[in-house]
C-alpha positions as CSV (number, residue, x, y, z in Angstrom):
1,M,46.9,67.1,-24.1
2,K,43.6,66.9,-25.7
3,K,45.4,65.1,-28.7
4,I,47.0,62.4,-26.4
5,F,43.5,61.7,-25.1
6,V,42.1,61.2,-28.8
7,V,45.4,59.1,-29.8
8,S,44.6,57.0,-26.7
9,F,41.1,56.6,-27.4
10,I,41.5,55.1,-30.8
11,S,44.6,53.0,-29.5
12,V,42.5,51.6,-26.8
13,G,39.5,50.8,-29.0
14,Y,41.8,48.6,-31.0
15,F,42.9,46.3,-27.6
16,L,39.4,46.1,-26.5
17,N,38.7,44.0,-29.3
18,A,41.3,41.4,-28.7
19,Q,40.4,40.9,-24.9
20,S,39.4,37.6,-23.2
21,L,36.7,38.0,-20.5
22,S,36.0,35.8,-17.5
23,N,32.2,34.7,-17.0
24,S,29.9,32.1,-15.8
25,P,29.3,28.4,-17.1
26,Y,25.9,29.7,-17.9
27,A,27.6,31.5,-20.8
28,K,27.6,28.2,-22.6
29,Y,23.9,29.2,-23.7
30,G,23.2,31.7,-26.3
31,I,25.2,34.7,-26.9
32,G,27.2,34.4,-23.5
33,D,27.2,36.8,-20.6
34,V,25.7,40.1,-21.3
35,K,27.7,43.2,-20.0
36,Y,26.6,45.9,-22.1
37,D,25.1,49.2,-20.7
38,N,27.0,48.3,-17.4
39,T,29.2,51.6,-16.9
40,I,30.5,52.5,-13.5
41,E,28.1,55.3,-13.1
42,T,25.1,53.0,-13.7
43,S,26.2,49.6,-12.3
44,S,27.2,51.3,-9.0
45,M,23.7,52.5,-9.0
46,G,21.9,49.1,-9.5
47,G,21.9,49.6,-12.9
48,I,19.4,52.3,-13.2
49,S,19.7,54.9,-16.3
50,T,16.5,55.3,-18.2
51,A,15.0,58.1,-15.5
52,F,18.8,59.0,-14.6
53,I,19.5,62.7,-16.0
54,S,23.0,63.8,-14.5
55,D,22.8,67.0,-12.2
56,F,26.3,67.8,-13.8
57,T,27.6,69.0,-17.1
58,S,30.1,66.3,-17.6
59,N,28.2,62.9,-17.8
60,F,26.9,61.5,-21.1
61,N,24.0,58.9,-20.6
62,F,24.2,56.2,-23.5
63,A,21.6,53.6,-22.1
64,N,18.7,56.4,-22.5
65,P,20.2,58.8,-25.0
66,A,17.3,61.3,-24.0
67,N,18.8,61.9,-20.7
68,N,21.5,64.5,-21.5
69,A,20.0,67.8,-21.3
70,N,22.3,68.9,-18.9
71,F,25.5,67.6,-20.7
72,E,27.5,71.0,-21.7
73,L,31.5,69.6,-22.0
74,T,33.4,67.2,-23.8
75,S,34.1,63.8,-22.2
76,I,36.4,61.0,-22.7
77,K,35.6,58.0,-20.5
78,L,38.1,55.1,-19.8
79,E,36.6,52.3,-17.7
80,A,38.2,48.8,-16.7
81,T,36.5,45.9,-14.7
82,N,37.9,43.3,-12.5
83,E,35.7,40.2,-12.4
84,N,36.0,37.5,-9.4
85,N,33.5,34.8,-9.7
86,Y,33.1,31.8,-7.1
87,F,31.4,28.6,-8.5
88,K,30.0,26.0,-6.3
89,S,27.7,22.9,-7.3
90,N,26.5,19.7,-5.5
91,F,27.5,17.6,-8.5
92,N,30.8,15.8,-7.1
93,D,30.9,18.9,-4.6
94,M,32.5,21.2,-7.3
95,K,34.2,24.3,-6.5
96,S,36.0,26.6,-8.9
97,T,37.2,30.4,-9.3
98,K,37.8,32.5,-11.9
99,H,39.2,35.9,-12.2
100,S,39.8,38.2,-15.2
101,T,40.6,42.0,-15.7
102,Y,39.8,43.8,-19.0
103,L,38.9,47.3,-20.5
104,S,35.2,47.7,-20.3
105,N,34.2,51.2,-21.8
106,I,35.5,53.9,-23.8
107,S,33.6,56.9,-25.0
108,L,33.5,60.2,-26.2
109,A,31.0,62.7,-26.0
110,F,30.3,66.3,-26.7
111,P,27.9,69.0,-27.3
112,I,26.8,70.2,-30.6
113,S,24.5,73.2,-29.4
114,S,22.6,73.9,-26.5
115,K,19.9,71.7,-27.7
116,V,21.6,68.7,-29.4
117,K,24.4,66.2,-27.7
118,M,26.2,63.4,-29.3
119,G,28.2,60.7,-28.1
120,F,30.3,57.5,-29.4
121,T,31.2,54.4,-27.4
122,Y,32.8,51.3,-27.9
123,Q,32.4,48.2,-25.1
124,P,32.0,44.4,-24.8
125,Y,28.5,43.5,-25.2
126,S,28.6,39.7,-24.2
127,S,31.4,37.0,-23.9
128,K,32.2,33.3,-23.8
129,S,35.2,31.9,-21.8
130,Y,34.6,28.6,-20.1
131,D,36.0,24.9,-19.9
132,I,34.2,22.6,-18.1
133,L,35.3,18.8,-17.7
134,S,32.8,16.1,-16.5
135,Q,33.8,12.8,-16.1
136,Q,32.0,9.5,-15.0
137,K,34.2,6.9,-12.9
138,D,33.9,3.3,-11.9
139,D,34.3,2.1,-8.5
140,N,38.1,1.8,-8.9
141,G,38.2,5.6,-10.2
142,N,39.0,4.4,-13.8
143,I,37.3,6.8,-16.0
144,L,34.3,5.3,-17.8
145,Y,33.6,8.3,-20.1
146,Q,33.9,12.2,-20.2
147,N,32.4,15.1,-21.8
148,Q,34.5,18.6,-22.1
149,F,32.5,21.8,-22.7
150,K,34.6,24.7,-24.1
151,G,33.5,28.2,-25.3
152,S,35.3,31.5,-26.2
153,G,34.6,34.6,-28.1
154,T,33.3,38.3,-27.6
155,L,30.6,40.5,-29.0
156,N,31.5,43.8,-29.2
157,T,29.2,46.8,-29.8
158,A,30.1,50.4,-31.3
159,A,27.0,52.8,-30.9
160,V,26.5,56.6,-31.8
161,A,23.8,58.5,-29.5
162,V,22.2,61.7,-30.2
163,S,20.2,63.6,-27.8
164,Y,17.7,66.6,-28.5
165,K,16.4,68.9,-26.1
166,I,12.7,69.8,-27.0
167,N,12.3,72.4,-24.1
168,Q,13.0,72.6,-20.2
169,E,11.3,69.6,-19.6
170,F,11.1,67.3,-22.7
171,S,14.0,65.5,-24.5
172,V,14.2,62.6,-27.0
173,G,17.3,60.7,-27.9
174,A,18.4,57.8,-30.5
175,R,21.3,55.5,-30.6
176,A,22.5,53.2,-33.3
177,N,24.0,49.9,-32.4
178,L,26.4,48.0,-34.1
179,Y,27.1,44.4,-32.7
180,F,30.0,42.4,-34.2
181,G,32.0,39.3,-33.3
182,D,32.5,35.4,-33.3
183,L,31.4,33.3,-30.7
184,Y,32.7,29.4,-30.4
185,D,31.0,26.4,-28.3
186,L,32.5,22.9,-28.3
187,T,31.4,20.0,-26.6
188,E,33.7,16.8,-27.0
189,F,32.4,13.3,-25.7
190,S,35.3,10.3,-25.2
191,A,34.8,6.8,-23.9
192,K,37.3,4.7,-21.9
193,N,39.6,2.7,-24.6
194,S,38.5,4.7,-27.8
195,E,41.2,6.7,-29.4
196,Y,38.5,8.9,-31.2
197,L,36.2,11.7,-29.8
198,T,32.9,12.9,-31.2
199,G,33.0,16.9,-31.4
200,Y,29.8,19.0,-31.4
201,E,30.9,22.5,-32.7
202,T,29.1,25.8,-33.0
203,K,30.3,29.0,-34.5
204,N,28.3,31.9,-34.6
205,R,29.4,35.0,-36.8
206,V,27.6,38.1,-35.5
207,R,26.9,41.1,-37.6
208,N,23.9,43.1,-36.4
209,F,22.4,46.4,-36.2
210,N,19.5,48.0,-34.5
211,F,18.2,51.3,-32.7
212,T,17.5,52.6,-29.4
213,L,15.0,55.1,-29.1
214,G,14.8,57.1,-25.7
215,T,12.6,59.8,-24.1
216,S,12.6,61.6,-20.8
217,Y,10.6,64.3,-18.8
218,Q,11.9,66.6,-15.9
219,T,10.2,69.1,-13.9
220,V,12.2,70.9,-11.2
221,N,10.5,73.1,-8.3
222,P,12.4,76.2,-8.4
223,R,11.6,77.0,-4.7
224,T,12.8,73.7,-3.2
225,D,15.4,72.6,-5.8
226,K,13.5,69.3,-6.0
227,K,12.9,67.4,-9.1
228,L,10.9,64.6,-10.6
229,T,12.2,62.2,-13.8
230,I,10.4,59.9,-16.0
231,G,12.0,58.1,-18.5
232,A,11.6,55.4,-21.2
233,T,13.6,53.4,-24.0
234,A,12.9,50.7,-26.4
235,T,15.2,48.8,-28.7
236,F,14.2,47.2,-32.0
237,G,14.8,47.0,-35.4
238,N,17.2,44.2,-36.3
239,T,18.7,44.5,-39.8
240,S,21.3,42.3,-40.1
241,N,21.7,38.6,-39.4
242,M,23.5,35.9,-37.2
243,T,25.4,32.8,-39.2
244,T,25.4,29.9,-37.1
245,E,27.5,26.9,-38.4
246,Y,27.1,23.7,-36.7
247,T,29.4,20.7,-37.3
248,N,29.2,17.2,-35.7
249,S,32.3,15.1,-36.5
250,T,34.7,12.4,-34.9
251,Y,38.3,12.7,-35.0
252,R,41.4,12.5,-32.7
253,Y,44.2,14.6,-31.7
254,V,47.9,13.8,-32.5
255,D,49.6,16.6,-30.5
256,A,49.1,18.7,-27.0
257,A,48.3,21.9,-29.3
258,G,45.2,20.2,-30.5
259,T,45.9,19.3,-34.0
260,K,43.0,17.2,-35.3
261,T,43.3,14.2,-37.8
262,D,41.3,11.6,-39.3
263,I,38.4,14.0,-39.3
264,T,35.1,12.1,-40.2
265,P,32.1,14.5,-40.7
266,I,28.5,13.2,-39.4
267,D,26.3,16.3,-39.6
268,H,26.8,20.0,-41.0
269,Q,24.3,22.6,-40.8
270,E,24.4,26.4,-41.5
271,I,21.5,28.8,-40.6
272,K,20.9,32.4,-40.7
273,S,18.6,34.1,-38.4
274,K,17.9,37.9,-37.3
275,N,16.2,37.4,-34.1
276,L,19.8,37.4,-32.0
277,L,18.7,40.9,-30.4
278,P,15.0,41.1,-29.7
279,L,12.6,43.7,-28.5
280,Q,13.9,45.3,-25.1
281,A,12.4,48.1,-23.2
282,S,12.9,50.0,-20.0
283,V,10.7,52.4,-18.0
284,G,11.9,54.2,-15.0
285,V,10.8,57.1,-12.7
286,G,13.0,59.3,-10.2
287,Y,13.1,62.0,-7.5
288,G,15.8,64.1,-5.8
289,S,17.0,67.4,-5.0
290,E,19.3,69.5,-7.3
291,N,22.9,68.8,-6.7
292,H,22.6,67.0,-3.5
293,W,20.9,63.6,-3.7
294,F,18.9,61.5,-6.4
295,L,17.0,58.1,-5.9
296,S,15.3,55.9,-9.2
297,G,13.6,53.0,-9.9
298,Q,13.6,51.1,-12.9
299,I,12.3,48.2,-14.9
300,D,13.6,46.4,-18.0
301,Y,12.0,43.8,-20.4
302,K,14.1,41.7,-22.9
303,K,11.6,39.4,-25.0
304,G,12.8,35.9,-25.4
305,E,13.8,34.2,-28.5
306,D,14.7,30.9,-30.1
307,I,18.6,30.4,-30.6
308,S,20.0,27.5,-32.7
309,Y,22.4,25.4,-30.5
310,F,24.3,22.4,-31.4
311,G,22.0,21.8,-34.4
312,K,18.8,22.2,-32.3
313,S,16.5,25.2,-31.4
314,F,17.2,26.5,-27.8
315,N,14.5,28.7,-26.1
316,L,15.2,31.5,-24.1
317,Q,12.5,33.0,-21.8
318,D,11.4,36.7,-21.4
319,T,13.7,38.5,-18.9
320,Y,12.7,41.1,-16.4
321,R,15.1,43.3,-14.1
322,I,14.1,45.6,-11.2
323,S,16.6,48.1,-10.1
324,A,16.8,50.7,-7.6
325,G,19.6,53.1,-6.6
326,G,20.7,56.7,-6.6
327,W,23.6,59.1,-5.4
328,Y,24.3,61.6,-2.7
329,L,26.8,64.7,-2.7
330,P,27.3,65.9,0.9
331,N,28.2,69.3,0.2
332,Y,30.3,70.5,-3.1
333,N,30.9,74.0,-1.8
334,N,32.9,72.7,1.3
335,F,36.3,73.1,0.4
336,R,37.7,72.1,3.6
337,S,36.6,69.0,3.7
338,Y,37.2,66.9,0.5
339,F,34.8,64.0,1.2
340,S,32.0,66.4,1.4
341,R,32.7,67.4,-2.4
342,V,32.7,63.1,-3.2
343,I,29.6,61.6,-5.1
344,Y,28.3,58.5,-3.2
345,R,26.4,56.1,-5.2
346,Y,24.3,53.0,-4.1
347,G,22.0,50.5,-5.9
348,A,20.5,46.8,-5.9
349,F,18.5,44.6,-8.5
350,Y,17.0,41.6,-8.9
351,E,16.7,39.9,-12.7
352,R,14.9,36.9,-14.1
353,G,17.4,35.5,-16.3
354,N,16.4,34.2,-19.8
355,L,17.9,30.9,-19.1
356,K,15.3,28.0,-17.7
357,L,17.4,24.7,-16.8
358,E,15.8,21.7,-15.2
359,G,13.0,23.7,-14.4
360,N,14.9,26.5,-12.6
361,S,15.1,30.0,-13.7
362,I,18.9,31.1,-13.6
363,N,18.0,34.5,-11.7
364,K,20.3,37.0,-10.6
365,F,20.6,39.7,-8.0
366,G,23.2,41.9,-6.4
367,I,24.1,45.2,-4.6
368,S,26.1,47.8,-5.5
369,A,28.1,50.8,-4.5
370,G,30.5,53.4,-5.6
371,V,32.2,56.9,-5.6
372,M,33.2,59.4,-7.7
373,L,36.6,61.2,-6.5
374,P,36.9,65.0,-8.3
375,F,40.1,65.6,-9.4
376,K,41.8,68.8,-7.0
377,N,41.0,71.3,-9.6
378,S,37.3,70.1,-10.6
379,S,34.7,72.2,-10.0
380,I,30.8,71.5,-10.1
381,T,30.6,72.7,-13.5
382,R,33.6,70.7,-14.7
383,M,33.0,67.1,-12.8
384,S,36.3,65.4,-14.0
385,G,37.6,62.5,-11.7
386,L,38.3,59.2,-10.7
387,E,35.3,56.4,-10.7
388,I,35.4,53.6,-8.6
389,G,32.5,50.9,-8.1
390,V,31.8,47.6,-6.7
391,E,29.1,45.2,-7.2
392,I,28.4,41.9,-5.4
393,G,25.8,39.5,-6.1
394,K,24.7,35.9,-6.7
395,R,23.5,33.9,-9.8
396,G,22.0,30.5,-10.2
397,T,21.2,27.5,-7.9
398,L,22.4,24.3,-6.3
399,Q,18.8,22.5,-7.1
400,N,19.4,19.8,-9.7
401,N,23.0,19.8,-9.4
402,L,23.1,23.1,-11.0
403,I,25.7,25.8,-10.3
404,N,25.7,28.8,-8.0
405,Q,27.7,31.6,-9.0
406,N,28.8,34.2,-6.3
407,F,30.5,37.3,-7.8
408,I,32.4,40.3,-6.9
409,N,33.1,42.8,-9.7
410,L,35.3,45.9,-9.2
411,K,35.2,48.7,-11.6
412,V,37.8,51.8,-12.2
413,G,37.6,54.5,-14.8
414,F,38.7,58.2,-15.4
415,N,36.2,60.8,-16.8
416,F,38.3,63.7,-18.7
417,A,35.9,66.7,-19.1
418,D,36.5,70.0,-20.1
419,K,35.1,72.5,-22.6
420,W,36.7,72.0,-25.9
421,F,36.0,73.6,-29.1
422,R,35.1,76.9,-27.7
423,K,34.9,80.0,-30.1
424,A,37.2,82.8,-29.7
425,L,35.8,86.0,-28.4
426,Y,38.7,88.1,-29.8
427,N,40.9,87.5,-33.0
């Protein structure tokens, strides 16, 4: 059985790289919709992870690699996400709906010793997948001109994390992150009675590498089992670059497959930059009761940056995110009631986005909930089970003919945890 899990882990990673992910038209700007560090466990609690140390021995925290003092088992996680986006704009009373389902996370983690823990994860970090058509018509309904905006591509990340427990209260951790993928944007303009189109094309080839450092402090009152947790992370150190290729040209299509002919170049630029993934930091604090409940608050910060977009510099502003959430376990020792042994999760968040269009920040907020349904033979020291989460929220605004996005994201996954690689006591 263990060999089957390992083979599945490797095979699934191959298909993860070829997925088409749904997202917002706001993915048109920058590197698209960021989805990383959004596992079922953390997203169900509003995104809190910096001060979250699992009470159970089967959950590895990649967001803050220092928070794995209690991790003791080998864990394999497979997770999938179903995104449902509903768009609306006052511009021509536009309404649209978009759905997609994709594999969102695979991870393998295991203890090296009582103090050192290690994990590997592979996830989509961001994506572009949009096709927007804007037309200007005369009084008779004839098209005067139109703009079509298209985008595609996925930026993936592979990471390895190591956690070290200094003593009963302090832990530190580090994660090395590799980002790779290709992102594509195209804007086409065509006018009435014109056979030719003008195309503005941007291709981004990303091969980037950076580090996340984390630390955590947790103190437990042995008389009351109450615990206080404080955590912090910082991500920095870009060591690679992004190659941006911009092309402006005129052409025409000769068939429905999109074959271009009579291509006339107007402008071509190639730019290399290292500020794709700038400084990020997070700090959180949590309080709870051992094996019973936990509540945490968290603040995330990401520095804004300038990106090359259609041959021009585009500024992304600093991002702030405030999250709150936690979990509740009624009574794991109550074997007469299965639902008393289910972990219930809850959370909420507000994020000031990095985009500012027409004087409006494209902000995002939402609420979330989820459950961890333990397998029948699962114990509190071997917490394996089915993970289910839901996230409901809103992004954007209707002001200045911008787009309001409502979303419902459903997440399902499995956590297979057991004590592998045990030393035999007898020969």
